Structure formats: structure tokens, C-alpha cells
GUSE-594746 format. One record per residue (C-alpha): residue number from 1; x, y, z. Coordinates in nm, 3 decimals. Layout:
% residues N
(NUM (X Y Z));
...
//
This chain:
% residues 574
(1 (0.021 0.008 0.007));
(2 (0.091 0.351 -0.071));
(3 (0.003 0.696 -0.037));
(4 (-0.068 0.920 -0.347));
(5 (-0.030 1.301 -0.337));
(6 (-0.389 1.291 -0.387));
(7 (-0.372 1.122 -0.014));
(8 (-0.563 0.842 -0.164));
(9 (-0.447 0.548 -0.045));
(10 (-0.388 0.290 -0.331));
(11 (-0.236 -0.074 -0.413));
(12 (0.024 -0.108 -0.506));
(13 (0.119 -0.418 -0.795));
(14 (0.465 -0.559 -0.763));
(15 (0.705 -0.773 -1.020));
(16 (1.040 -0.763 -1.181));
(17 (1.092 -0.575 -1.568));
(18 (1.244 -0.710 -1.824));
(19 (1.569 -0.536 -1.721));
(20 (1.556 -0.684 -1.344));
(21 (1.394 -0.320 -1.246));
(22 (1.111 -0.348 -1.005));
(23 (0.801 -0.200 -1.125));
(24 (0.525 -0.014 -0.902));
(25 (0.267 0.036 -1.113));
(26 (-0.076 0.130 -0.959));
(27 (-0.495 0.088 -1.097));
(28 (-0.550 0.414 -1.252));
(29 (-0.903 0.369 -1.155));
(30 (-0.772 0.379 -0.805));
(31 (-0.623 0.730 -0.857));
(32 (-0.841 1.015 -0.679));
(33 (-0.837 1.197 -1.044));
(34 (-0.976 0.916 -1.119));
(35 (-1.293 0.972 -0.953));
(36 (-1.349 1.335 -1.114));
(37 (-1.618 1.322 -1.331));
(38 (-1.846 1.639 -1.289));
(39 (-1.801 1.887 -1.597));
(40 (-1.722 2.187 -1.280));
(41 (-1.436 1.923 -1.142));
(42 (-1.259 1.917 -1.550));
(43 (-1.344 2.261 -1.574));
(44 (-1.078 2.369 -1.236));
(45 (-0.850 2.147 -1.353));
(46 (-0.826 2.327 -1.648));
(47 (-0.792 2.670 -1.452));
(48 (-0.565 2.564 -1.239));
(49 (-0.334 2.497 -1.572));
(50 (-0.361 2.848 -1.708));
(51 (-0.335 3.014 -1.395));
(52 (-0.002 2.883 -1.317));
(53 (0.066 3.028 -1.715));
(54 (-0.078 3.351 -1.570));
(55 (0.160 3.322 -1.301));
(56 (0.489 3.274 -1.495));
(57 (0.401 3.522 -1.748));
(58 (0.379 3.833 -1.408));
(59 (0.743 3.726 -1.371));
(60 (0.850 3.891 -1.732));
(61 (0.618 4.208 -1.701));
(62 (0.741 4.523 -1.446));
(63 (0.949 4.517 -1.169));
(64 (0.975 4.122 -1.181));
(65 (1.051 4.122 -1.496));
(66 (1.335 4.388 -1.431));
(67 (1.486 4.168 -1.184));
(68 (1.456 3.898 -1.450));
(69 (1.646 4.125 -1.687));
(70 (1.927 4.171 -1.436));
(71 (1.988 3.811 -1.313));
(72 (2.026 3.700 -1.668));
(73 (2.282 4.017 -1.736));
(74 (2.416 3.948 -1.416));
(75 (2.524 3.616 -1.556));
(76 (2.612 3.679 -1.894));
(77 (2.820 4.006 -1.849));
(78 (3.044 3.778 -1.560));
(79 (3.114 3.516 -1.802));
(80 (3.200 3.789 -2.099));
(81 (3.442 3.940 -1.855));
(82 (3.549 3.642 -1.763));
(83 (3.640 3.449 -2.128));
(84 (3.811 3.821 -2.145));
(85 (4.044 3.831 -1.917));
(86 (4.107 3.412 -1.965));
(87 (4.235 3.574 -2.326));
(88 (4.370 3.899 -2.210));
(89 (4.740 3.782 -2.353));
(90 (4.532 3.742 -2.712));
(91 (4.376 4.065 -2.701));
(92 (4.681 4.233 -2.551));
(93 (4.889 4.117 -2.788));
(94 (4.666 4.197 -3.124));
(95 (4.646 4.562 -2.954));
(96 (4.979 4.630 -2.958));
(97 (5.013 4.527 -3.310));
(98 (4.698 4.770 -3.409));
(99 (4.891 5.031 -3.191));
(100 (5.232 4.988 -3.412));
(101 (5.005 5.023 -3.732));
(102 (4.891 5.323 -3.618));
(103 (5.212 5.509 -3.487));
(104 (5.291 5.401 -3.841));
(105 (5.065 5.599 -4.036));
(106 (5.087 5.945 -3.787));
(107 (5.427 5.907 -3.882));
(108 (5.318 5.960 -4.202));
(109 (5.079 6.242 -4.128));
(110 (5.148 6.508 -3.878));
(111 (5.388 6.548 -3.591));
(112 (5.027 6.649 -3.383));
(113 (4.950 6.345 -3.487));
(114 (5.228 6.113 -3.397));
(115 (5.192 6.282 -2.974));
(116 (4.803 6.161 -3.018));
(117 (4.883 5.819 -3.060));
(118 (5.160 5.852 -2.787));
(119 (4.945 5.995 -2.557));
(120 (4.700 5.649 -2.713));
(121 (4.993 5.424 -2.637));
(122 (5.013 5.594 -2.282));
(123 (4.614 5.549 -2.217));
(124 (4.656 5.173 -2.365));
(125 (4.886 5.066 -2.053));
(126 (4.745 5.172 -1.841));
(127 (4.418 5.004 -2.000));
(128 (4.682 4.665 -2.039));
(129 (4.804 4.708 -1.600));
(130 (4.454 4.782 -1.510));
(131 (4.343 4.455 -1.712));
(132 (4.600 4.258 -1.581));
(133 (4.498 4.301 -1.190));
(134 (4.115 4.215 -1.294));
(135 (4.257 3.933 -1.444));
(136 (4.462 3.817 -1.189));
(137 (4.207 3.896 -0.922));
(138 (3.891 3.681 -1.131));
(139 (4.129 3.445 -1.304));
(140 (4.413 3.365 -1.060));
(141 (4.746 3.362 -1.140));
(142 (4.964 3.077 -1.387));
(143 (5.008 2.860 -1.116));
(144 (4.550 2.885 -0.967));
(145 (4.424 2.960 -1.337));
(146 (4.336 2.638 -1.339));
(147 (4.188 2.607 -0.980));
(148 (4.004 2.905 -1.043));
(149 (3.864 2.776 -1.397));
(150 (3.724 2.471 -1.221));
(151 (3.538 2.731 -0.962));
(152 (3.405 2.974 -1.189));
(153 (3.241 2.647 -1.394));
(154 (3.057 2.535 -1.149));
(155 (2.890 2.897 -1.011));
(156 (2.863 2.887 -1.450));
(157 (2.696 2.618 -1.362));
(158 (2.509 2.672 -1.087));
(159 (2.356 2.971 -1.188));
(160 (2.231 2.855 -1.517));
(161 (2.047 2.571 -1.281));
(162 (1.928 2.889 -1.075));
(163 (1.833 3.048 -1.415));
(164 (1.585 2.743 -1.471));
(165 (1.497 2.481 -1.788));
(166 (1.582 2.779 -2.096));
(167 (1.920 2.862 -1.975));
(168 (1.986 2.463 -1.849));
(169 (1.942 2.430 -2.260));
(170 (2.183 2.685 -2.311));
(171 (2.428 2.540 -2.089));
(172 (2.379 2.201 -2.208));
(173 (2.524 2.339 -2.589));
(174 (2.775 2.578 -2.462));
(175 (2.873 2.224 -2.291));
(176 (3.000 2.140 -2.632));
(177 (3.194 2.492 -2.732));
(178 (3.574 2.439 -2.733));
(179 (3.612 2.701 -2.954));
(180 (3.456 2.950 -2.711));
(181 (3.490 2.839 -2.354));
(182 (3.817 2.681 -2.193));
(183 (3.832 2.337 -2.099));
(184 (3.735 2.358 -1.784));
(185 (3.426 2.529 -1.842));
(186 (3.368 2.282 -2.137));
(187 (3.380 1.975 -1.899));
(188 (3.188 2.111 -1.616));
(189 (2.890 2.205 -1.846));
(190 (2.920 1.869 -2.033));
(191 (2.798 1.720 -1.709));
(192 (2.480 2.015 -1.677));
(193 (2.217 1.703 -1.658));
(194 (1.873 1.893 -1.690));
(195 (1.738 1.679 -1.425));
(196 (1.477 1.911 -1.195));
(197 (1.311 1.828 -0.921));
(198 (0.992 1.615 -1.094));
(199 (0.649 1.808 -0.999));
(200 (0.358 1.717 -0.866));
(201 (0.170 1.417 -0.991));
(202 (-0.162 1.601 -0.946));
(203 (-0.027 1.882 -1.223));
(204 (0.088 1.644 -1.447));
(205 (-0.221 1.397 -1.459));
(206 (-0.468 1.698 -1.477));
(207 (-0.240 1.819 -1.779));
(208 (-0.255 1.465 -1.961));
(209 (-0.629 1.451 -1.915));
(210 (-0.683 1.773 -2.048));
(211 (-0.471 1.735 -2.354));
(212 (-0.595 1.374 -2.397));
(213 (-1.007 1.494 -2.356));
(214 (-0.985 1.167 -2.150));
(215 (-0.976 0.980 -1.796));
(216 (-0.664 0.897 -1.705));
(217 (-0.835 0.567 -1.629));
(218 (-1.031 0.571 -1.991));
(219 (-0.653 0.592 -2.164));
(220 (-0.446 0.371 -1.886));
(221 (-0.512 0.112 -1.671));
(222 (-0.234 0.109 -1.499));
(223 (0.036 0.336 -1.398));
(224 (0.346 0.436 -1.206));
(225 (0.369 0.699 -0.952));
(226 (0.741 0.779 -0.915));
(227 (0.855 0.958 -1.291));
(228 (1.085 0.781 -1.391));
(229 (1.255 1.098 -1.512));
(230 (1.205 1.471 -1.418));
(231 (1.363 1.716 -1.683));
(232 (1.350 2.094 -1.734));
(233 (1.105 2.049 -2.020));
(234 (0.895 1.775 -1.818));
(235 (0.891 1.433 -1.704));
(236 (0.804 1.075 -1.763));
(237 (0.651 0.818 -1.643));
(238 (0.641 0.475 -1.710));
(239 (0.247 0.280 -1.697));
(240 (0.039 0.014 -1.881));
(241 (-0.253 0.030 -2.167));
(242 (-0.608 -0.152 -2.165));
(243 (-0.407 -0.312 -2.463));
(244 (-0.140 -0.478 -2.222));
(245 (0.184 -0.221 -2.400));
(246 (0.388 -0.094 -2.159));
(247 (0.480 0.253 -2.281));
(248 (0.626 0.573 -2.100));
(249 (0.407 0.893 -2.064));
(250 (0.629 1.184 -2.086));
(251 (0.496 1.528 -1.948));
(252 (0.513 1.871 -2.084));
(253 (0.560 2.130 -1.721));
(254 (0.248 2.385 -1.713));
(255 (0.433 2.677 -1.716));
(256 (0.702 2.574 -1.947));
(257 (0.630 2.806 -2.229));
(258 (0.617 3.166 -2.074));
(259 (0.877 3.061 -1.921));
(260 (1.105 3.000 -2.223));
(261 (0.989 3.295 -2.422));
(262 (0.988 3.528 -2.210));
(263 (1.381 3.444 -2.123));
(264 (1.406 3.457 -2.555));
(265 (1.299 3.781 -2.530));
(266 (1.528 3.901 -2.287));
(267 (1.773 3.698 -2.416));
(268 (1.712 3.903 -2.831));
(269 (1.691 4.248 -2.596));
(270 (2.101 4.146 -2.448));
(271 (2.189 4.033 -2.840));
(272 (2.050 4.334 -2.969));
(273 (2.303 4.549 -2.718));
(274 (2.591 4.351 -2.802));
(275 (2.539 4.435 -3.118));
(276 (2.703 4.738 -3.066));
(277 (3.022 4.612 -2.985));
(278 (3.113 4.399 -3.321));
(279 (3.414 4.252 -3.132));
(280 (3.159 4.053 -2.910));
(281 (3.056 3.846 -3.251));
(282 (3.395 3.808 -3.428));
(283 (3.438 3.427 -3.331));
(284 (3.028 3.350 -3.297));
(285 (2.732 3.432 -3.497));
(286 (2.569 3.476 -3.113));
(287 (2.229 3.649 -3.305));
(288 (2.231 3.374 -3.537));
(289 (2.261 3.094 -3.284));
(290 (1.984 3.213 -3.055));
(291 (1.761 3.278 -3.379));
(292 (1.821 2.907 -3.387));
(293 (1.803 2.801 -3.043));
(294 (1.477 2.978 -3.020));
(295 (1.334 2.769 -3.340));
(296 (1.474 2.404 -3.222));
(297 (1.317 2.463 -2.863));
(298 (0.932 2.575 -2.929));
(299 (1.023 2.224 -3.168));
(300 (1.134 2.014 -2.853));
(301 (0.788 2.191 -2.673));
(302 (0.636 2.013 -2.935));
(303 (0.554 1.690 -2.807));
(304 (0.331 1.587 -3.177));
(305 (0.642 1.752 -3.345));
(306 (0.876 1.523 -3.137));
(307 (0.646 1.237 -3.263));
(308 (0.652 1.277 -3.593));
(309 (1.089 1.314 -3.561));
(310 (1.089 0.957 -3.434));
(311 (0.855 0.871 -3.722));
(312 (1.081 0.947 -3.945));
(313 (1.345 0.852 -3.862));
(314 (1.256 0.572 -3.827));
(315 (1.173 0.542 -4.181));
(316 (1.519 0.575 -4.231));
(317 (1.639 0.304 -4.034));
(318 (1.415 0.030 -4.136));
(319 (1.617 -0.170 -4.279));
(320 (1.875 -0.144 -4.007));
(321 (1.777 -0.413 -3.798));
(322 (2.024 -0.319 -3.509));
(323 (1.829 0.010 -3.472));
(324 (1.549 0.054 -3.269));
(325 (1.361 0.335 -3.254));
(326 (1.048 0.348 -3.011));
(327 (0.673 0.330 -3.178));
(328 (0.448 0.620 -3.132));
(329 (0.114 0.608 -3.029));
(330 (-0.098 0.887 -3.136));
(331 (-0.444 0.837 -2.962));
(332 (-0.263 0.893 -2.632));
(333 (0.002 1.190 -2.787));
(334 (-0.037 1.576 -2.826));
(335 (0.211 1.904 -2.789));
(336 (0.202 1.850 -2.479));
(337 (0.191 1.528 -2.384));
(338 (0.373 1.227 -2.566));
(339 (0.284 0.853 -2.538));
(340 (0.552 0.586 -2.643));
(341 (0.668 0.267 -2.614));
(342 (0.841 0.211 -2.302));
(343 (1.249 0.104 -2.378));
(344 (1.397 -0.177 -2.154));
(345 (1.802 -0.146 -2.235));
(346 (2.123 -0.040 -2.037));
(347 (2.292 0.285 -2.085));
(348 (2.572 0.307 -2.427));
(349 (2.779 0.410 -2.130));
(350 (2.781 0.130 -1.935));
(351 (3.017 -0.122 -2.046));
(352 (3.022 -0.391 -1.726));
(353 (2.641 -0.435 -1.807));
(354 (2.690 -0.498 -2.172));
(355 (3.001 -0.738 -2.101));
(356 (2.782 -0.911 -1.862));
(357 (2.488 -0.947 -2.119));
(358 (2.806 -1.042 -2.365));
(359 (2.747 -0.697 -2.574));
(360 (3.018 -0.566 -2.724));
(361 (3.043 -0.169 -2.622));
(362 (3.349 -0.129 -2.893));
(363 (3.117 -0.277 -3.154));
(364 (2.817 -0.032 -2.989));
(365 (2.990 0.264 -3.050));
(366 (3.088 0.144 -3.376));
(367 (2.732 0.134 -3.492));
(368 (2.668 0.423 -3.334));
(369 (2.960 0.624 -3.557));
(370 (2.827 0.466 -3.885));
(371 (2.443 0.576 -3.734));
(372 (2.518 0.950 -3.758));
(373 (2.767 0.924 -4.068));
(374 (2.421 0.801 -4.285));
(375 (2.214 1.091 -4.077));
(376 (2.433 1.368 -4.192));
(377 (2.602 1.287 -4.502));
(378 (2.282 1.138 -4.618));
(379 (2.004 1.196 -4.494));
(380 (2.015 1.537 -4.371));
(381 (1.856 1.479 -4.022));
(382 (1.996 1.373 -3.721));
(383 (1.956 1.293 -3.367));
(384 (2.092 1.653 -3.270));
(385 (2.124 1.555 -2.856));
(386 (2.307 1.170 -2.806));
(387 (2.350 1.174 -2.492));
(388 (2.370 0.850 -2.265));
(389 (2.025 0.899 -2.157));
(390 (1.874 0.901 -2.518));
(391 (2.087 0.553 -2.614));
(392 (2.026 0.286 -2.481));
(393 (2.158 -0.085 -2.542));
(394 (1.932 -0.358 -2.531));
(395 (1.886 -0.705 -2.418));
(396 (1.912 -0.814 -2.793));
(397 (2.184 -0.572 -2.905));
(398 (2.022 -0.340 -3.088));
(399 (2.072 -0.020 -3.035));
(400 (1.721 0.253 -2.878));
(401 (1.736 0.585 -2.977));
(402 (1.446 0.799 -2.833));
(403 (1.364 1.190 -2.788));
(404 (1.342 1.327 -3.087));
(405 (1.260 1.688 -2.948));
(406 (1.583 1.833 -3.056));
(407 (1.668 1.717 -3.412));
(408 (1.898 1.870 -3.655));
(409 (1.881 1.898 -4.029));
(410 (2.067 1.964 -4.287));
(411 (2.033 2.139 -4.612));
(412 (2.125 1.958 -5.002));
(413 (2.341 2.241 -5.058));
(414 (2.513 2.205 -4.714));
(415 (2.521 1.812 -4.704));
(416 (2.708 1.832 -5.027));
(417 (2.974 2.060 -4.888));
(418 (2.971 1.844 -4.567));
(419 (3.088 1.555 -4.788));
(420 (3.374 1.765 -4.967));
(421 (3.545 1.837 -4.608));
(422 (3.484 1.485 -4.558));
(423 (3.640 1.412 -4.815));
(424 (3.931 1.619 -4.822));
(425 (3.985 1.512 -4.423));
(426 (3.984 1.164 -4.569));
(427 (4.238 1.196 -4.836));
(428 (4.448 1.444 -4.588));
(429 (4.389 1.746 -4.849));
(430 (4.471 2.067 -4.595));
(431 (4.426 2.289 -4.920));
(432 (4.103 2.109 -4.936));
(433 (3.994 2.206 -4.568));
(434 (4.111 2.556 -4.646));
(435 (3.871 2.572 -4.938));
(436 (3.572 2.392 -4.726));
(437 (3.641 2.610 -4.449));
(438 (3.536 2.934 -4.646));
(439 (3.259 2.756 -4.852));
(440 (3.044 2.655 -4.482));
(441 (3.086 3.027 -4.375));
(442 (3.365 2.964 -4.125));
(443 (3.450 3.286 -4.219));
(444 (3.288 3.636 -4.193));
(445 (3.165 3.784 -4.549));
(446 (3.384 4.017 -4.719));
(447 (3.706 3.764 -4.601));
(448 (3.989 3.700 -4.854));
(449 (4.040 3.388 -4.863));
(450 (4.390 3.475 -4.968));
(451 (4.460 3.568 -4.673));
(452 (4.296 3.268 -4.465));
(453 (4.412 2.992 -4.697));
(454 (4.811 2.894 -4.588));
(455 (4.753 2.999 -4.214));
(456 (4.412 2.716 -4.264));
(457 (4.719 2.434 -4.406));
(458 (4.972 2.453 -4.201));
(459 (4.737 2.421 -3.941));
(460 (4.595 2.106 -4.051));
(461 (4.920 2.045 -4.228));
(462 (5.041 1.971 -3.838));
(463 (4.735 1.707 -3.770));
(464 (4.810 1.471 -4.055));
(465 (5.184 1.407 -4.035));
(466 (5.053 1.251 -3.764));
(467 (4.894 0.922 -3.772));
(468 (4.505 0.894 -3.830));
(469 (4.435 0.774 -3.457));
(470 (4.630 1.045 -3.305));
(471 (4.389 1.313 -3.434));
(472 (4.179 1.449 -3.237));
(473 (3.827 1.644 -3.311));
(474 (3.873 1.839 -2.984));
(475 (4.240 1.916 -3.057));
(476 (4.154 2.053 -3.377));
(477 (3.905 2.289 -3.179));
(478 (4.070 2.401 -3.010));
(479 (4.396 2.495 -3.268));
(480 (4.103 2.654 -3.416));
(481 (4.002 2.897 -3.149));
(482 (4.376 2.999 -3.134));
(483 (4.349 3.177 -3.451));
(484 (4.010 3.298 -3.445));
(485 (4.113 3.598 -3.297));
(486 (4.403 3.717 -3.539));
(487 (4.207 3.557 -3.798));
(488 (3.800 3.594 -3.843));
(489 (3.696 3.278 -3.857));
(490 (3.334 3.149 -3.667));
(491 (3.189 2.896 -3.591));
(492 (2.849 2.903 -3.815));
(493 (2.545 2.889 -3.634));
(494 (2.460 2.601 -3.846));
(495 (2.706 2.406 -3.718));
(496 (2.644 2.449 -3.303));
(497 (2.433 2.123 -3.326));
(498 (2.593 1.943 -3.547));
(499 (2.925 2.028 -3.331));
(500 (2.703 1.924 -3.035));
(501 (2.630 1.588 -3.169));
(502 (2.944 1.532 -3.302));
(503 (3.139 1.593 -2.937));
(504 (2.914 1.434 -2.745));
(505 (2.973 1.097 -2.924));
(506 (3.337 1.201 -2.909));
(507 (3.326 1.144 -2.529));
(508 (3.039 0.862 -2.548));
(509 (3.348 0.695 -2.790));
(510 (3.586 0.748 -2.542));
(511 (3.462 0.633 -2.178));
(512 (3.335 0.293 -2.429));
(513 (3.732 0.320 -2.521));
(514 (4.026 0.459 -2.407));
(515 (4.163 0.414 -2.791));
(516 (3.878 0.531 -2.987));
(517 (3.978 0.839 -3.160));
(518 (3.671 0.990 -3.461));
(519 (3.847 1.007 -3.737));
(520 (4.028 0.663 -3.740));
(521 (3.671 0.470 -3.677));
(522 (3.400 0.688 -3.887));
(523 (3.737 0.662 -4.181));
(524 (3.613 0.300 -4.342));
(525 (3.215 0.467 -4.254));
(526 (3.253 0.764 -4.486));
(527 (3.468 0.577 -4.731));
(528 (3.149 0.431 -4.732));
(529 (2.887 0.663 -4.765));
(530 (3.090 0.848 -4.994));
(531 (3.199 0.584 -5.232));
(532 (2.810 0.496 -5.262));
(533 (2.692 0.848 -5.330));
(534 (2.993 0.974 -5.613));
(535 (2.985 0.723 -5.721));
(536 (2.566 0.733 -5.830));
(537 (2.637 1.099 -5.887));
(538 (2.920 1.016 -6.162));
(539 (2.733 0.759 -6.363));
(540 (2.499 0.973 -6.385));
(541 (2.684 1.248 -6.520));
(542 (2.826 0.999 -6.766));
(543 (2.591 0.804 -6.855));
(544 (2.422 1.204 -6.965));
(545 (2.688 1.336 -7.136));
(546 (2.688 0.978 -7.343));
(547 (2.282 1.010 -7.427));
(548 (2.372 1.423 -7.549));
(549 (2.207 1.515 -7.255));
(550 (2.447 1.741 -7.084));
(551 (2.348 1.952 -6.884));
(552 (2.677 2.154 -6.813));
(553 (2.830 1.991 -6.493));
(554 (3.229 1.883 -6.541));
(555 (3.377 1.540 -6.445));
(556 (3.652 1.636 -6.202));
(557 (3.878 1.369 -6.331));
(558 (4.091 1.461 -6.033));
(559 (3.852 1.419 -5.800));
(560 (3.748 1.077 -5.946));
(561 (4.098 0.963 -6.006));
(562 (4.134 0.950 -5.600));
(563 (3.787 0.842 -5.532));
(564 (3.930 0.547 -5.805));
(565 (4.235 0.538 -5.573));
(566 (4.013 0.493 -5.236));
(567 (3.765 0.281 -5.415));
(568 (4.110 -0.030 -5.476));
(569 (4.222 0.067 -5.140));
(570 (3.899 -0.033 -4.919));
(571 (3.893 -0.338 -5.155));
(572 (4.214 -0.460 -5.096));
(573 (4.169 -0.352 -4.691));
(574 (3.807 -0.592 -4.725));
//
């Protein structure tokens, strides 16, 4: 016997699940809310949900709205200041370079101009000394820098959690941005899970009934009273339908939409203010990333859209017997309630349990990498949040994907450019990679590519002199970050979630296999996808030319020769 949040005592039926977990189902007919049958009571449920939304909206108006703006701006300003001070040496080198250039120009003008520039140099000296003292206070000395960075990272994580679901999601994205944040920040934010205290069952059950337009006992035969998971956007229960299927029921927080909309309005104001300082926007497309986050989080809050994403993913992998996507029960799904097949399994990072079940973690990891190459290079549609909580290894060895609220879409033209980049990486062509970075918009508009190409070539050539297994994805990213100040590189907004997915995959790979290397693991599958795609394109173009249906396309014989050699080597290795 257990007591529900409604104060009702119900019988508990206990059993053992497929994974050894204890089932704690209760009959839904015994729930207090199931006994509410009058129209008046149902209307009261709806009013309760609407009041919760209205209360949250009040946070963004009047004095409370200004206080919320202050809280958010304070965290952003502190982070910006810390990151500037952390890279102060790079900034000072750039300022000294500018000072010399200004003085040279002044010498070509008048003596007064020279005196003016010398006065500017004195002011710059005082500014740099002040900033160095400030850095010592915030960042610490060279010996204590790492420890202070770890403290600052913890502070940032705690502040983001306190600010709520919007900023928890932003923090998770920032945890993949090694191009913008120091390593301790990346590591700390990488552990940021959107686990928060669950909201009351009364609220969740009222939401289910209001959304489905049915009593909870009319839809589900049994329900667990303790959520399986509670996150910033909602929480998940385990239940059983009247037909006997075991399902997961995802219920959205009643005040979520109002909170996120209000926060995004504030963030847009902050971003507009930041546009007055172009230097803040050089290394990242902040406005673009905010716009992409806005559209992504809107889709993530729409559970009906998540269900459609799952079905599209299922269709893409229908011929892959080792991939499983949960079934969606549309008769019990709306924009705020999602009912899907419950999956039993272990996390992809649980090596011991996989080995106990005679499942090879390394084999699972290779399968995971292969699925993502297919998503990125073939489908143009990918799961953008592949953390261990969203990937399970089933008892029969199949890899199960779920939680499709955050997905990425790659337009055909961008996909073609990415394929070119993969081709040049695999063929170790730094010159081609330099061109790819330009084509993929990693350079600011108006930048002369000739000035940057030699730098990129030297940087990548250094890595390609290493064995492929020694190339590290994050190290490449860090190297890019080192030249971003002097050379106008920036990460395009449409790569935010691609980078997030790839870095998460690398993290999973390292956990499951200490010798794991992303490029080495991806290489044979990348070759397979490229050869199949390029072969089809070449065949179509060649046939068209023979048949006189020339569409103006030219055969790149150099690329074709490289692909032929790649195919020959692949056959020999197999």
C-alpha cells in the first residue's frame, strides 16, 4: 500500500521488469483524479493549468521583469568578462600590433598625429595594467588559473540551473563549444543534466486529462506514481495501456512555454545590445545561434512534432535490423503529452552491464558512429542530442534511439559541402579543407580567402603529419580557437548542433573505448558513404554525357581518380 500525492491509499502491484527493475504500477481507477467526473471538476483542472501559466508570465512584466533581466544580464556579463580576461594575452598582442600600425600611419601624417598616438599608447598601457590586475583577481595567476577556472565553471553551472529550463538547455549547448570556452568550462557544462525536482502528480495527471480530453483511467490501465525521469522541460512516467503494452508517458511542465518565451525575449534584447560591440560577435554568430535555439526549443516543446521526428527517424532506419526506434501511440499524444513504447535496456556508457550480457561496447560504439554518418551525409536529418540518457542498448544488442525533441536538419547544399569536407579529411588534403572552411562559412563575409588559406593549410598539415588514430576532434577545435582572434574564423550557427552531436559522440566513444578516435572509427564508414554517393553521381553524369543530355556539369577527373584509388584500397583492405 502506498499513498498518492492526492492522499489516496492505493494497492501497489509489484513485479520484475525485463532489466531486473521493480515495477510499481497502480491501477489508474484507484487514483483520486480518476474519480473526478463532473464538468465542474474538469473545468477546475483547466483553470488550474491556465493560472500556472499566467503566474509565470507575470515574472516578465513590471518590477519582476526588470529583476529577471538583471539576473540574466549579470550572468552573461560575468561570463563575457571572464572569457575576455582569460584571453587577455591574445587581446594585448592584437592591441600592440594595432598600436604599431597606428603609429606608422601617424608618422606619415603630422607631428601632432604622432603625439596623439603616443598619448594613446600611454592610455593603452594603463588600461592593460588595470585589466591585468582585474584578471589576477578573477582568473588568478598562472599557477592557480586552472583551479580558478574550475571554480568559475561550477559557479556558471549553478547559475544556469538557478535561471531555469531555458538556460539549462543553453548550458548543455555551451558544453560542446570548445571553440568558445576554456576546457574546464566545457567539462563542467558537459555534466550539466537537465534533471530537476519533479512537479506534483496532480499537475501531471491534470495535464494528461486536459490534453487528451479523456479520464486517465480511460487511456491507461496502470500508472507508476514515481516519474522515471524529471527534466527541465517535462517528466516521464511508466504506464500500461488497456491493451497490455508498456509505455512511457512524457508530460510537459505547465509553465514551460511562458518561461521560455519570456527568457528568449530578454536574450534577444541582450543580443541586440551586444551588436553595438562588434568584437563580441567576431568568433561566433550569436544572433544566428539564438535564432536557431529559439526554433529548436520551440520544436522540442511540441511533443507531437517530436513524435513525427521519431517516425521519420524510424523510416530512415527501417532496413537496419540493429537500430530500434520506439513506437508512438498517437491516440494518446498531443503537443504537451507524448505516449510511446517503453524501452528496456542499458546506457551505451554502461560497459560492465553490456559485457555481462555478452554485448561488445566497442561494436555498439562503431554502430553509433555509422548511424550518425548516415544521418549527416545521407539523410540530412539527425538526432541532435545523443547523450547517454537518450541511447540504450537493448538486451538483444540493438541500439535504441529516443527523445527526438532536438533534431537537426541539413539543407542539400550544406550537405554537399560537408561531404566535400569529409572527402578532404579522409584524403588528407589540407588545401581542400581550407576551401571547405570558406565554403562552409567559417569565415566572415567579405574576408579575402587568400589571406587565411596558408594558415589553415599549415594548421591542418601539422595534424595530418600525425597518424590518423592520434588526431583528436577537440584538439582540432582548440587549434581553430587559437587563431580566431587574428584571423576572422567563426562557427556558423547551423553548425552548433552538428558540433554538439559530434563532440558528444566522441565523449561516448572515449568512455567505452580508451583507444577510441573519432576520425579513425569514422574513416571506413565515411569512405563507404562517399563512394556510394559519388559513384551514383558520376554514373548519372557520365550516362547523361553519352546520351547527349549534358546539363553543363563537368567531371572532376582529379577527384574521380582519388575516389578510384580510395575504392581500390577499400577493396584490398576488405
